[in-house]
C-alpha positions as CSV (number, residue, x, y, z in Angstrom):
1,M,5.1,13.1,-9.7
2,N,6.5,10.1,-11.4
3,S,8.0,7.8,-8.7
4,P,6.3,4.4,-8.8
5,F,6.5,4.1,-5.0
6,A,5.0,7.6,-4.4
7,L,2.2,6.8,-6.8
8,L,1.7,3.4,-5.1
9,F,1.4,5.1,-1.7
10,L,-1.2,7.5,-3.1
11,A,-3.2,4.7,-4.6
12,I,-3.3,2.7,-1.4
13,Q,-4.1,5.8,0.6
14,Q,-7.0,6.7,-1.7
15,K,-8.3,3.1,-1.7
16,I,-8.4,3.1,2.2
17,A,-9.9,6.5,2.3
18,S,-12.8,5.3,0.1
19,L,-13.9,2.7,2.7
20,V,-17.0,3.9,4.5
21,D,-19.7,2.3,6.6
22,G,-23.4,2.2,5.8
23,N,-23.9,5.8,6.9
24,G,-21.1,7.1,4.7
25,K,-18.7,7.5,7.7
26,P,-15.0,6.7,6.9
27,Y,-13.7,3.6,8.6
28,F,-10.4,5.3,9.3
29,N,-9.9,8.8,10.5
30,F,-6.1,9.1,9.8
31,I,-4.3,7.5,6.8
32,D,-0.6,8.4,6.4
33,Q,2.9,7.2,5.8
34,E,4.4,5.1,8.6
35,L,6.8,7.5,10.2
36,G,6.6,6.1,13.7
37,Q,3.7,8.3,14.7
38,M,2.3,5.8,17.2
39,E,5.7,5.7,19.0
40,Y,6.0,9.5,19.3
41,H,4.6,9.8,22.8
42,N,5.6,9.1,26.4
43,G,2.5,7.3,27.5
44,D,0.9,10.3,29.0
45,N,0.3,12.1,25.7
46,R,-1.5,10.4,22.9
47,P,0.2,9.9,19.6
48,P,-0.3,12.5,16.8
49,V,-3.0,10.5,15.0
50,L,-6.7,10.3,14.9
51,W,-8.3,6.9,15.9
52,P,-8.7,4.5,14.2
53,C,-5.7,5.1,11.9
54,V,-3.8,3.3,9.2
55,L,-0.1,3.9,8.6
56,I,1.3,2.7,5.3
57,D,4.9,1.5,4.9
58,I,6.3,0.4,1.6
59,D,8.8,-2.0,3.1
60,D,11.3,-4.5,1.7
61,S,11.6,-4.9,-2.1
62,D,13.4,-7.7,-3.9
63,F,14.2,-7.1,-7.6
64,E,15.7,-9.1,-10.4
65,N,16.7,-8.2,-13.9
66,I,14.5,-9.4,-16.8
67,G,16.7,-8.2,-19.6
68,E,17.5,-4.9,-21.3
69,N,18.0,-3.2,-17.9
70,A,14.3,-3.8,-17.0
71,Q,13.4,-5.3,-13.6
72,T,10.6,-7.2,-11.9
73,G,10.2,-7.2,-8.2
74,I,8.1,-8.2,-5.2
75,I,7.2,-5.3,-2.9
76,K,6.2,-5.7,0.8
77,I,3.7,-3.3,2.1
78,C,2.8,-3.1,5.8
79,L,-0.5,-1.5,6.9
80,R,-0.4,-0.7,10.7
81,I,-3.9,-0.2,12.0
82,G,-4.0,1.7,15.3
83,F,-6.8,1.8,17.8
84,P,-7.2,3.5,21.2
85,P,-7.6,1.4,24.3
86,F,-11.2,0.3,24.9
87,S,-13.0,-1.6,27.7
88,A,-12.3,-5.2,28.7
89,T,-13.4,-8.2,26.7
90,S,-13.8,-10.6,29.5
91,A,-16.7,-13.0,29.7
92,A,-18.3,-10.8,32.4
93,T,-18.1,-7.6,30.2
94,P,-21.5,-6.4,29.0
95,A,-22.0,-7.1,25.3
96,P,-22.2,-3.4,24.1
97,F,-18.8,-2.7,25.7
98,K,-17.2,-5.9,24.6
99,N,-18.5,-5.4,21.0
100,K,-17.0,-1.9,20.9
101,A,-13.7,-3.2,22.3
102,L,-13.6,-6.0,19.6
103,N,-14.6,-3.7,16.7
104,Y,-10.9,-3.4,15.6
105,Y,-11.3,-6.9,14.2
106,N,-14.2,-5.8,12.0
107,L,-12.2,-2.8,10.8
108,E,-9.2,-5.0,10.0
109,Y,-11.5,-7.4,8.1
110,N,-13.2,-4.6,6.1
111,L,-9.8,-3.2,5.2
112,H,-8.5,-6.7,4.2
113,Q,-11.5,-7.4,2.0
114,A,-10.9,-4.1,0.1
115,I,-7.1,-4.6,-0.2
116,H,-6.5,-8.3,-0.8
117,G,-6.6,-9.1,-4.5
118,W,-6.9,-5.4,-5.4
119,S,-4.5,-4.0,-8.0
120,P,-3.6,-0.3,-8.1
121,D,-4.5,0.6,-11.7
122,T,-5.0,4.3,-11.5
123,V,-4.3,7.1,-9.0
124,T,-5.3,10.7,-8.8
125,V,-2.3,13.0,-8.5
126,D,-2.8,16.5,-7.1
127,D,0.6,18.1,-7.9
128,T,0.6,21.7,-6.9
129,T,2.7,22.6,-10.0
130,N,0.3,20.9,-12.4
131,P,-3.4,20.4,-12.7
132,V,-4.8,17.3,-11.0
133,T,-4.1,14.3,-13.2
134,T,-4.6,10.5,-13.2
135,A,-1.6,8.2,-13.4
136,D,-2.0,4.8,-15.0
137,L,-0.4,2.1,-12.9
138,S,-2.0,-0.9,-14.7
139,N,1.3,-1.9,-16.4
140,I,3.4,-1.6,-13.3
141,Y,1.7,-3.4,-10.4
142,G,0.0,-6.7,-9.8
143,H,-2.4,-7.6,-7.0
144,M,-1.9,-7.2,-3.3
145,I,-1.8,-10.5,-1.4
146,R,-1.8,-10.8,2.4
147,I,1.1,-12.8,3.7
148,K,1.0,-11.9,7.5
149,A,-1.2,-10.4,10.2
150,M,-0.1,-9.8,13.7
151,T,-0.8,-7.9,16.9
152,E,2.1,-5.8,18.1
153,Q,3.0,-6.2,21.7
154,R,3.0,-2.7,23.4
155,S,3.2,-1.4,26.9
156,D,1.0,1.7,26.3
157,M,-2.4,-0.1,25.8
158,I,-2.7,1.1,22.2
159,R,-3.9,-1.8,20.0
160,V,-1.9,-2.1,16.8
161,R,-2.5,-4.7,14.2
162,A,0.1,-5.0,11.4
163,I,-0.9,-6.6,8.1
164,T,1.7,-7.3,5.5
165,Y,0.9,-7.7,1.8
166,T,3.1,-8.4,-1.2
167,L,2.7,-6.9,-4.6
168,S,4.5,-7.6,-7.9
169,M,6.1,-4.7,-9.8
170,D,7.5,-4.4,-13.3
171,D,9.9,-1.5,-13.8
172,Y,10.8,-0.6,-17.4
173,S,11.8,2.9,-16.6
174,T,15.5,2.1,-16.9
175,E,15.1,-0.1,-19.9
176,D,17.8,0.1,-22.5
177,T,16.9,2.0,-25.6
178,V,17.3,-0.2,-28.6
179,T,17.5,1.3,-32.1
180,Y,16.9,-0.9,-35.0
181,V,18.5,0.0,-38.3
182,P,17.0,-1.8,-41.4
183,A,19.6,-4.0,-43.1
184,T,20.6,-3.0,-46.6
185,L,21.0,-5.6,-49.3
186,N,22.7,-4.9,-52.6
187,L,21.1,-7.2,-55.2
188,T,23.6,-6.3,-57.9
189,D,26.4,-8.3,-56.4
190,E,27.2,-11.6,-58.0
191,I,27.6,-14.7,-55.9
192,T,30.3,-17.0,-57.2
193,V,30.4,-20.7,-56.4
């Protein structure tokens, strides 16, 4: 696997999967590409995810040339965090139920602390045609920076928080190949004035 975006997805997925609580339990039970999983239900059936979940979308990308056919770009990555409906959070709700209902803010905060400022430098690649390898991304990507966080308005009572990050990328994969030929100089020629 050599696609920078595929490797970026794997790096983000592995970073999120490494987040665990004090008991070693993962914060998120389902981490996948954003393919509309939380929209694939009719309200009676639950979406094909495990709660809480994170869906990763490598979104808009703006590129510009930096010479010799190489490019630099800014990549937008959206992390959609999905939670099942919980109890009310009104002032009259008992604290244990209210705290459980508000826990999605804690999970979002823990995710943000791990992702914001993080740079995907290596990723483990388990390609079925090759042995497991490690890809070096340190010369491709910068640091992830949060630019937006919002709650999606939904009619199905599922709580979805969408956090958008930007990430710089340098792509030298299409760089022109330049061959330098040493200059020859004949010192036997006379220069006339």
